[in-house]
C-alpha positions in Angstrom: 82.6 142.4 78.2 81.8 144.3 81.5 84.3 147.3 82.5 85.6 145.9 86.1 88.7 148.4 86.0 87.1 149.9 89.3 88.4 147.0 91.1 92.1 147.9 90.4 94.6 145.2 89.7 92.7 142.3 90.9 91.1 141.8 87.7 94.6 141.1 86.1 94.7 137.8 88.0 93.6 135.0 85.5 90.4 133.6 86.6 87.0 132.8 85.4 83.4 133.0 86.7 81.3 130.0 86.4 77.5 130.6 86.9 75.5 127.9 88.4 71.9 127.2 88.7 71.1 127.8 85.1 69.2 124.7 84.4 66.0 126.7 83.8 65.4 128.7 80.6 64.9 131.8 82.6 68.1 131.7 84.5 70.0 130.6 81.7 68.9 133.6 79.7 69.7 136.0 82.4 73.2 134.7 82.7 73.6 134.9 78.9 72.1 138.3 78.6 74.6 139.3 81.2 77.6 137.9 79.1 78.6 135.1 81.3 80.2 132.5 79.2 80.9 129.8 81.4 77.9 128.2 83.0 77.5 125.1 85.3 74.6 122.9 85.4 73.7 119.7 87.6 73.5 116.5 85.7 71.1 115.5 88.3 68.6 118.0 87.1 69.0 118.0 83.4 69.3 114.2 82.6 65.5 113.9 81.8 65.9 116.8 79.4 67.3 114.6 76.7 70.7 113.8 75.0 70.5 116.9 72.8 69.5 119.4 75.6 72.9 121.1 75.5 73.2 121.1 71.7 69.9 122.6 71.3 70.2 125.1 74.1 73.8 126.1 73.0 73.2 126.3 69.2 72.6 130.0 69.6 75.2 130.6 71.8 78.5 129.0 70.5 80.7 130.9 72.9 79.3 129.4 75.9 81.1 126.4 77.4 79.5 124.3 80.3 80.7 122.7 83.6 78.6 119.7 84.3 78.2 118.7 88.2 77.5 115.1 88.9 74.4 116.0 91.3 76.3 114.5 94.5 75.0 117.4 96.4 71.4 116.2 95.9 72.5 112.9 97.2 74.3 114.1 100.2 71.4 116.2 101.2 69.1 113.4 101.0 71.8 110.7 102.3 69.2 108.7 104.2 67.2 108.0 101.1 70.3 107.1 99.2 72.6 105.3 101.6 71.4 101.9 101.1 71.0 101.9 97.2 72.7 99.1 95.6 75.6 99.4 93.4 73.7 99.0 90.4 71.7 102.2 90.9 74.9 104.1 91.0 76.3 102.4 88.2 73.2 103.1 86.0 73.5 106.7 87.2 77.1 106.9 86.4 76.7 105.5 83.2 73.9 108.1 82.0 76.2 110.6 83.5 79.3 109.7 81.5 77.5 108.9 78.5 76.0 112.4 78.5 79.5 114.0 79.1 80.7 112.1 76.0 78.0 113.0 73.8 78.3 116.5 74.6 81.9 117.1 75.1 82.2 119.7 72.5 80.2 121.9 74.9 81.7 120.7 78.1 85.0 122.2 79.5 84.9 120.3 82.7 82.8 117.7 84.6 82.8 117.0 88.3 83.0 113.3 89.5 80.2 111.8 91.5 82.1 112.3 94.9 79.7 110.1 97.0 82.5 108.1 98.9 81.0 109.1 102.3 77.7 107.4 101.3 78.8 104.3 99.5 82.1 103.8 101.1 85.7 104.8 100.1 86.3 101.5 98.3 83.3 102.0 96.0 84.0 105.6 95.7 87.6 104.7 94.3 86.3 102.0 92.0 83.6 104.6 90.5 86.4 107.1 90.0 88.9 104.5 88.3 86.1 102.9 86.2 84.1 106.1 85.1 86.2 109.2 85.5 89.8 108.3 84.8 89.0 107.3 81.2 87.5 110.6 80.6 90.9 112.5 81.2 
């Protein structure tokens, strides 16, 4: 653990640093070697790495817990490309995402819902939240 005493009393507040951008082996190794034990990865970028990706990567680092982001930022950044996708596209993505969360729940301390209501409409956004994320609570 690093010595943060130079920052004074502020280190006494309960908080955690969650390091993102560690999908690649190189950045993951940097974070782990610096003692970061809470990491965030985007499902959008790791979904093709296989269902055992987290298990395999974390087998050597049992103290590390993951936060998994839905990948919504990518959809927002490319809104024109995704705004007319049918509901089947989104449900397929959500099913893969939720199945990944369930399969890796022992490694994941938090996940982020697919917050795309501004792309699909608030009614569909609420539907997705109720169907896919409320059961994860």
